[in-house]
C-alpha positions, -999 to 999 in steps of 0.1 A, spaced: 183 34 -137 190 -2 -129 163 -24 -144 143 -43 -119 124 -72 -134 97 -83 -139 72 -55 -144 34 -58 -148 8 -36 -164 -12 -14 -139 -46 -22 -154 -52 -2 -186 -34 29 -175 -4 22 -198 20 22 -169 41 -9 -162 51 -12 -127 80 -30 -109 65 -58 -87 76 -36 -56 71 2 -49 84 25 -23 59 33 3 62 67 19 40 64 48 65 64 76 88 89 61 60 116 68 77 118 104 62 122 138 36 145 154 4 133 137 -24 109 144 -11 80 123 26 87 126 53 61 130 73 84 149 99 109 141 121 103 111 152 120 97 144 134 63 181 129 49 175 90 57 142 92 39 157 110 9 187 83 10 162 55 11 140 67 -18 171 74 -41 185 39 -32 151 24 -43 150 42 -75 187 37 -84 179 0 -76 151 -1 -102 119 5 -82 98 26 -107 71 39 -86 65 56 -52 32 57 -33 26 85 -8 -5 105 4 -12 139 14 -19 131 49 13 113 56 30 137 78 3 164 68 19 171 37 54 163 47 60 130 30 50 145 -4 77 172 2 103 146 11 93 126 -21 98 159 -42 132 166 -26 143 130 -33 134 132 -71 147 166 -75 171 167 -103 165 134 -117 164 133 -154 127 124 -167 137 91 -181 149 82 -146 119 95 -128 96 70 -111 60 71 -113 45 90 -84 11 80 -68 -6 98 -41 -40 99 -22 -65 125 -10 -98 127 9 -84 130 43 -85 165 57 -66 176 88 -66 204 113 -35 226 109 -41 238 145 -43 204 159 -18 180 142 -28 152 167 -65 152 158 -76 124 135 -79 134 99 -115 136 86 -127 114 56 -141 142 32 -155 135 -2 -168 171 -11 -159 179 -47 -143 213 -37 -122 195 -9 -110 169 -34 -98 194 -59 -81 213 -32 -64 180 -24 -51 175 -58 -38 212 -60 -21 208 -27 -5 175 -37 7 188 -71 24 218 -54 40 197 -28 53 171 -53 63 197 -77 48 181 -108 22 192 -133 3 159 -134 -1 131 -108 2 95 -123 -23 80 -99 -44 98 -75 -67 77 -53 -94 85 -28 -76 72 5 -108 61 23 -147 61 16 -160 95 26 -177 101 59 -190 136 53 -221 126 36 -208 126 1 -218 97 -19 -192 78 -39 -209 87 -71 -203 124 -64 -166 122 -54 -159 97 -82 -172 121 -107 -146 145 -96 -118 120 -101 -132 112 -135 -131 149 -144 -97 154 -131 -83 127 -154 -102 142 -184 -87 175 -173 -52 161 -174 -45 169 -137 -41 131 -131 -31 103 -154 -52 76 -135 -77 73 -108 -80 48 -80 -98 39 -48 -81 26 -16 -98 9 12 -130 7 -6 -155 -23 -7 -167 -42 -36 -201 -27 -34 -182 8 -35 -162 -2 -64 -193 -13 -82 -209 21 -78 -177 40 -89 -173 19 -121 -209 29 -131 -197 65 -130 -162 61 -146 -134 35 -149 -116 24 -118 -80 24 -130 -65 10 -97 -73 -3 -62 -53 -3 -31 -65 -27 -3 -45 -38 27 -31 -74 20 -7 -95 38 -1 -130 54 -23 -118 84 -49 -96 65 -58 -119 37 -94 -110 30 -88 -90 -2 -81 -125 -19 -117 -134 -14 -134 -102 -29 -112 -73 -41 -86 -92 -62 -114 -113 -81 -134 -80 -87 -102 -66 -102 -96 -92 -125 -132 -91 -136 -129 -55 -144 -94 -50 -157 -82 -29 -127 -47 -27 -114 -42 -36 -77 -13 -21 -56 -14 -37 -22 -3 -20 10 13 -32 43 25 -65 27 48 -68 57 21 -62 81 35 -29 92 67 -47 104 53 -78 119 63 -101 91 99 -87 87 114 -115 109 131 -90 130 101 -79 151 97 -93 186 72 -91 216 97 -70 234 100 -45 204 61 -43 203 61 -35 241 86 -8 235 68 10 206 68 47 213 35 64 222 39 84 190 39 54 169 4 43 157 13 5 162 16 10 198 -15 -6 213 -29 -18 178 -46 -53 180 -22 -67 156 9 -55 179 -8 -67 213 -23 -98 229 -40 -121 220 -31 -117 183 5 -109 186 20 -143 196 3 -160 165 16 -132 142 50 -135 152 50 -173 152 39 -168 115 68 -145 107 92 -171 121 77 -196 99 88 -178 69 125 -184 77 128 -218 61 114 -204 31 136 -175 29 168 -196 34 156 -219 6 159 -190 -17 187 -170 -1 166 -139 8 150 -123 40 116 -133 56 105 -98 46 111 -106 9 91 -138 14 62 -120 30 60 -95 1 65 -123 -25 36 -140 -11 12 -112 -20 26 -110 -54 17 -147 -60 -20 -138 -60 -36 -134 -95 -46 -99 -98 -20 -82 -78 1 -57 -99 25 -47 -72 31 -44 -35 39 -11 -18 67 -17 7 79 8 31 114 19 43 131 45 62 167 38 52 187 21 23 193 -8 45 156 -15 50 150 -12 11 177 -38 8 157 -62 29 129 -63 5 142 -56 -29 146 -93 -37 108 -96 -34 104 -79 -69 120 -110 -86 112 -136 -62 88 -165 -75 75 -188 -47 72 -224 -58 43 -247 -50 60 -263 -20 69 -228 -5 31 -217 -8 20 -251 8 45 -246 36 32 -210 42 -5 -221 42 3 -249 67 20 -222 88 -10 -201 85 -33 -229 97 -10 -239 126 -5 -205 140 -42 -195 133 -30 -160 127 -52 -136 108 -82 -142 84 -89 -149 48 -76 -173 21 -42 -191 30 -31 -196 -6 -36 -183 -40 -60 -200 -63 -49 -204 -102 -63 -175 -120 -89 -196 -140 -105 -208 -106 -110 -174 -89 -145 -170 -77 -167 -142 -88 -168 -115 -62 -201 -113 -42 -221 -80 -47 -228 -74 -11 -193 -81 3 -187 -58 34 -149 -63 35 -127 -73 63 -136 -64 97 -99 -63 108 -85 -36 85 -53 -18 94 -57 17 108 -44 34 78 
């Protein structure tokens, strides 16, 4: 495996991660509620293998992506790899789908028996004996309190089914409740140049508690790649969850695209793509361990690989902050603060109102 530097410790888990990881949401394919449209599995396998061969040492997937299919594709891509070359594989549970109606929105379930069934299903599809990081995808909506489902995660770690336990899309008040039951090893919030709110609450909490943070959608689901246009947004297929989403329609779309274009001068200074700049911007924030970056082909992987070693300078960050203010895109802090000046997180923070539909 080619070394991709630098790497950062994922909290206290003992795992050191490359600054970018492969995101396997889109490779789940089409025909389910949060799909990106149809996807060729051979292209997905090629993209994963290219990322791993290029030095990426972790993959983030979820049971619900493609209703189990993404995990199966990840397993196929990693089949036959020698143990030293295998990346860490992270997955998520807590979203239950109806096999008889693939188009129905998955339910957010925290019942202990359901979480245990999720783990067993993921172990089987991924063809592994232990999951490196298992995360609760969303807060439960079936009436199960967080204390109850987080106890299951803690038990699974003790039993050796999972190496580390994490929470995705949870608010600070929920992280606090979980931490009282057992260690929150990792947190996965949405974070990008448009959705910046995690910098005000989640990232400071993680630093205070020694938790790792892997952020998702650092390119805002394609908006910040530099290749997205209003015409492309208008042509998104009905089977693509982004079609009709507020980020991809008026009135937010023009400001989002203007912000993406403002990344070009920074990208040119460093000889990289705007996509790499967008990802590197998230990595400039104290507390962020790594960024999950999706790809559906090796070419797309090449578009963001440089972000793993790209260090944005003060003038880069100032120019980007100015572009955020000028375009009025998104919400949240426009630039990272030095680690020593981060505010303590508020205990009653309810999180961003404009979360991506993930």
